[in-house]
C-alpha positions as CSV (number, residue, x, y, z in Angstrom):
1,M,71.8,95.4,122.2
2,N,73.5,92.7,120.3
3,P,76.9,91.5,121.3
4,P,79.8,92.6,119.0
5,L,81.5,90.3,116.6
6,A,84.7,89.2,118.4
7,I,87.6,88.0,116.2
8,A,91.1,86.7,116.8
9,H,93.7,89.4,116.0
10,S,97.0,87.6,115.4
11,H,99.1,89.3,112.7
12,M,102.3,90.7,114.0
13,P,103.8,93.1,114.5
14,I,101.4,95.9,115.3
15,F,102.9,99.4,115.4
16,R,102.8,102.2,117.9
17,V,103.7,105.8,117.1
18,V,105.2,107.5,120.1
19,R,107.2,110.5,121.0
20,V,111.0,110.1,121.0
21,G,111.3,111.0,124.8
22,W,108.8,108.4,126.1
23,K,110.4,106.1,128.6
24,N,107.9,103.3,128.3
25,S,106.4,103.0,124.8
26,L,103.8,100.4,126.1
27,D,102.5,102.5,129.0
28,S,98.8,102.9,128.3
29,S,98.0,104.9,131.4
30,F,98.4,108.2,129.5
31,S,95.2,107.3,127.5
32,T,93.2,107.7,130.7
33,T,94.1,111.4,131.0
34,A,92.9,112.4,127.5
35,R,89.3,113.6,127.3
36,D,88.6,112.9,123.7
37,N,89.8,109.4,123.0
38,R,87.9,107.2,120.6
39,W,88.1,103.8,122.4
40,N,88.6,104.5,126.1
41,D,87.8,106.9,128.9
42,A,89.4,107.7,132.3
43,T,88.1,104.4,133.7
44,F,90.3,102.1,131.7
45,P,93.4,102.4,129.6
46,A,93.9,101.5,125.9
47,L,97.1,101.1,124.0
48,Y,96.6,102.7,120.6
49,C,98.4,101.0,117.8
50,C,98.3,100.5,114.0
51,C,98.1,97.4,111.9
52,S,100.8,98.5,109.4
53,E,103.7,100.9,108.9
54,D,101.6,102.7,106.2
55,V,98.8,103.3,108.8
56,S,101.4,104.5,111.3
57,R,102.7,107.0,108.8
58,A,99.2,108.3,108.2
59,V,98.5,108.6,111.9
60,A,101.8,110.6,112.4
61,R,101.1,112.8,109.4
62,D,97.5,113.4,110.6
63,L,98.6,114.3,114.2
64,F,101.1,116.9,113.0
65,R,98.8,118.1,110.2
66,L,96.3,119.1,112.8
67,A,99.0,121.2,114.4
68,G,100.1,122.7,111.0
69,V,103.5,121.0,111.1
70,E,105.2,118.9,108.5
71,L,107.1,115.9,109.9
72,A,110.2,116.7,107.9
73,D,110.3,120.1,109.5
74,L,110.6,118.7,113.1
75,Q,113.9,118.6,114.9
76,P,115.0,115.0,115.3
77,S,114.3,115.1,119.1
78,F,110.6,115.9,118.4
79,R,110.0,113.4,115.6
80,P,107.8,110.5,116.3
81,R,109.3,107.0,116.5
82,L,107.8,103.7,115.5
83,V,107.7,100.9,117.9
84,E,107.0,97.3,116.7
85,V,104.8,95.4,119.1
86,R,104.2,91.7,119.6
87,W,100.6,91.2,120.6
88,K,97.6,89.0,119.8
89,G,94.2,88.6,121.3
90,T,90.4,88.7,120.9
91,V,89.1,92.0,119.7
92,V,85.9,93.6,118.5
93,D,85.6,93.7,114.7
94,A,85.0,97.3,113.7
95,V,86.4,96.8,110.2
96,S,84.1,94.4,108.3
97,P,80.5,95.2,107.4
98,E,79.3,92.3,109.6
99,G,81.4,93.6,112.5
100,L,80.2,97.1,112.1
101,R,76.6,96.0,112.1
102,A,77.1,93.8,115.2
103,A,78.9,96.7,117.0
104,G,76.0,99.1,116.2
105,L,78.3,101.3,114.1
106,P,77.3,102.9,110.8
107,E,78.4,101.1,107.6
108,N,80.4,104.2,106.7
109,Y,82.3,104.2,110.0
110,P,84.4,106.2,110.9
111,A,82.1,108.8,109.4
112,A,78.8,109.7,111.1
113,I,79.6,108.8,114.7
114,E,80.9,110.8,117.6
115,K,83.8,109.7,119.8
116,S,81.5,109.8,122.8
117,D,79.4,107.0,121.1
118,T,82.5,104.8,120.5
119,R,83.7,105.4,124.0
120,L,80.4,104.1,125.4
121,R,80.7,101.0,123.3
122,A,84.3,100.5,124.3
123,G,83.3,100.7,127.9
124,R,80.8,97.9,127.5
125,W,83.3,95.8,125.6
126,H,86.0,96.4,128.2
127,A,83.5,95.4,130.9
128,A,82.8,92.2,128.9
129,R,86.5,91.4,129.2
130,L,87.2,91.8,125.4
131,E,90.9,92.6,124.8
132,G,90.3,95.5,122.4
133,V,88.9,96.7,119.1
134,V,90.3,96.7,115.6
135,C,88.8,99.5,113.6
136,R,89.0,101.5,110.4
137,S,91.6,104.3,110.7
138,S,90.1,107.7,111.4
139,S,93.4,109.3,110.4
140,L,93.2,107.6,106.9
141,Y,89.6,108.7,106.7
142,R,90.5,112.3,107.5
143,L,93.3,112.0,104.8
144,G,90.6,110.9,102.2
145,L,90.3,107.1,102.3
146,R,86.7,106.0,101.7
147,V,87.2,102.4,100.4
148,W,87.8,99.8,103.0
149,T,88.7,96.7,101.0
150,G,91.5,94.2,101.0
151,A,93.4,93.0,104.1
152,H,92.5,95.1,107.1
153,E,96.2,95.7,107.9
154,L,96.3,98.2,105.0
155,W,93.9,100.6,106.7
156,S,93.2,99.7,110.3
157,E,94.2,100.6,113.8
158,I,93.8,98.7,117.0
159,A,93.1,99.8,120.6
160,V,94.3,97.2,123.1
161,F,92.5,97.2,126.4
162,T,95.6,96.5,128.4
163,D,93.7,95.6,131.6
164,N,92.1,92.7,129.9
165,V,94.9,91.1,127.9
166,A,95.9,87.5,128.4
167,D,99.1,88.1,126.3
168,A,100.9,91.3,127.4
169,P,102.2,93.5,124.5
170,A,105.9,93.4,124.1
171,I,108.3,95.5,122.2
172,I,110.1,93.6,119.4
173,G,111.6,96.6,117.5
174,D,112.1,100.3,117.9
175,R,112.7,102.6,114.9
176,L,114.4,105.8,116.0
177,D,115.2,106.8,112.4
178,F,112.6,108.4,110.2
179,T,112.7,105.9,107.3
180,W,109.3,104.5,108.1
């Protein structure tokens, strides 16, 4: 198997959608308890973030859409909040055509691949000490996006392998309102 294409990911901030009541918005340990994550399993944590506010909004809408709830209908204490995160590092490119090929992902990713397949790849990348993966947003895909052009910040998410980072993520902003 070919090595993935590793790239420097340096735009800031990145964004994390969290529940209002979370005490530590950068705690990635919760990700090891979920059985159906895309980019990690129980053996290592990942901090799931977005590359823009627009992608964060899409992720929040997608999560609640799956539950049949509109964000505006939620009580303020149940609405998601947006955390701005300072972080940069070396990640697997799962956004460009070249990166997808090198990662062994289909050119129409996130279509046509199971989460179990991406978890296996992520496990190898984590073991190789890469710091994460930047990828096309599955939430935007489910909401109808099929064209992945322009700056990746417009349509990508990032999973940070927190065990491997040289530069620890830090909160630089926290939006408790719902204007984002």
